[in-house]
N, C-alpha and C positions, 0 to 999 in steps of 0.2 A: 874563327877557328884556325884557318890556315896560318895567320900571323901567330896565333898562340903555339901551333905546332913547330914553326920555325924557331920560335924563342925557346921552347922547352927542349929542342934537339940541339941547341947551341949554334944554330945557323945565323941567328940574329942576336946581338948582345943588347939587352934591355936592362942591365943590372942597375942602371941609375934611375929607373922608373919605379913608382910605388909597386910593391909586391913583385919586383922583377918583370913588370909589365904584363902580369897574368891575373886573370880573375879566377874565382873558385872552381869554375867549370873547365878551366884549362884554355879558354879563349883569351885573346889579347885585350887589355884595357886600352884606353884611349892613347896613353903614351906608348904602350907596346905597338899599337897599330901604326902610330907614327914612325916608330924605330923600324918597323918591318916593311914599310910601304914598298920600297924598291925591290926588296927580295920576294915580297908577295907577287908582284907583277911578273918578276923574272921566273919564278916557280911556276905559276899557272900558264905562262906563255911558252914554256920549254916544250910543251906537248903539241903546239900549234902545227908543225910540219906533219906530224902523224895523224892529227885531226883532219887536216886538209886532204891528205891522201886518202884517208878512210871515207871522207865525204864525197870525193870525186868517184872513187871506185864503187861505192854503194849507192850513188846518186841521191844523197840527202843532204840538206843544208848543214854546212859546217857549224853554223851558230847553234843549231838544235843539239849537236853532239857536245859542244863546249859548255853550253848553258846547263845541260843535263849533268855533266861532270861537276859544274860548280855548285849546283844544288844538292847533288847526292853526297859529294865527298869533299868539295872545295879542293880538289886536286890533290888530296892527301889520303890515300887508302889506309884505312884504320885496321888495326890488328884484331879488334873484336867490337862488334855492334851488337845491339839488341833491338829487334830480332836479328840474327846472324845474316849479315850482308857483306859482300866481297868486292874488292877492286875499286877502281876509280869511279865506276858507275854504280857501286853499292848494290849489286844485284843479289837477290836471295837464291837459294837452291831451286826453288820452284819457278822463280823468275827466269831461269835458263831454259825452261821447257820450250818456249817458242822457237828458240834457236835450233834445238833438235828436231822439231816438228816441221820447220820450213826450210832448213838447210840440211839436206840429206848428206851432203859431204862432211859437214861437221860432226853429225851424228855417227856416220860410218867410221870416220877417222878416229873418233873416240873409241868406238867398239874395237877397232883393230888395235889400238894402243893397249886397251884394258884387257880385251880377251884374246888378243893375238890373231884375230880373225873378224870378219865382217859380222854384223848382227843379221841373222835371218829374218827377224821380225821387225816391223816399223816400231818406232820408239813408243808410241801410244799403246801398242800391243804387248809390251814387255811386262812382267810381273812388277808390282810396285817397288820391291826391294831392289830389283835390278836398275830400275829407273833412278833410284836414289843413289845407288852405287856409281853409276855412270855419271850423273850430275856432280857428285862429290869429287870423283876423279877429275872431271873436265875442269871444275873450278880450282882444284888445288894445282893442277898443271898449267892453267892458262889465265886465270882470273885473279886468285888471291895473291896480293902482292906483298903481304907482310912477310919480312924476312929478318930474322934476329941477327944474322951475320952480315947484313948489307948495311951500308952507310944510312943512318937515319931510320933503319928498320923498314925500308921499302925497297923492293926489287924494281928499280926504274925501267930495266930492260923488259921485264915482264909486263909492266904497266904500259909501255909503248906498244908492245905487241898485241896487248889486249884491246887497244882502241879499235882496231878493225873489227874485232869480234863484238864489241859493244855497238858499233855501227850496224853490223849485221843483225844484232839482237833488236835494235830499234826498227829496222826494216821488217823483221819477223813479227814484231808487235803490230806494225802497220798492216801486214798481210792478215793477221789474225783479227783485227778490227774490221778490215774489209769483208772478211768471211761472216763475222757476227752481224754486220750491217745488213749484208745481203740476204742472210737467213731470216732476218726479221723484217724484210720488206723496205729496207732503206738502201736503195742503190747507191754505193759510195760515190759515183760520179755526180750524184745530185746533191751532194753534201758539201758546204763551203770548205775550201782547202784548209783553212785555219782551224775549223772544227775537227777535220780528220786528224791533224796534228795534235790537237788537245785530246782526242780520244785514244791516239796512239800512246801518248805520254801517260795518260790515265791508265791505260792497260799495262804499261811498263811498271808503274809504281803501285797500283792497288790491285792489279790482276784482272784477268778476263771475267772472273765471276762477278765482280762489281759492274763491269761494262755490260755484260749480258743482262744482269738484273735491271740495270738502268734502262737499257733499250727495250727490253721486254715490258716494263710498266709504263713506257711512254704512250701518250695518245697518238696512235698511228695516223689518225685523220688530219692532224695538224702539221704532219711532216716533222722533220728533224730540226730542232734548235738546240744550241748548247745550254741555254738557260732552262728549257724544259727537261733536258736530260739530267742537268745537275740537281734539279728539284726532285728527282726520283730517287737520288742516292741516300742511303742511310749514313749515319755519322762515321762509321768505319771505312766508308768509301769516299768520304769528302776530298776533293782534289783541287779545289780553286786556288787556295793559297799556294800550294806546291806548283801549280801550272802558271800562276801569275808571276812567280819568281823566275820561271824559265822564259816566259813569252812577253813579258813586259818590254 
């Protein structure tokens, strides 16, 4: 898909390929991918300095951040996705909530920008409509990188600045998973490190509801295993293919 975007935006010339290097869904065909190879590498690696800085400052692996971006957007923030998701990490409106709940400074800074004053209530105590308004404002200001007047339709400066926020969002999902596990009798420190990352990424992509339901229906007597957790998930929460693409 990234090669297809580079071709369709005129960054790569694949005019001598069949169908100008593109397939019906906008991705590159084999010839298009060959034409775009070097530019694909260059495009996806341009964010490396920001990813490394965010990884160091937020104390999480840079590979997790970069692989998440590769899976979610292939480093090309889209103008419109269904369901609506935004930025290089393709986060939904509700997907932003952990950031507001675990990073008071992010929440209050958004309140100050939107209301011209701090919020007196914690995020989870706000009326639902106000929560929606704050999330929408935050996304439009910091995450949504589509820009009609920018080269290629992407605000690259906003994309780079958003990388630290996505790193913090990953940490917030990690904190949420820790709380879920602790509340259900699974001390996080007793769960394999790799499984904690799988749960964090699952929480990021399918939401806390799926993780809570999965943990709740597990057999507590056998302890936590990833396979037993996955076996409790319904089809709408299935995450193995998504996670394998990030963790392989």
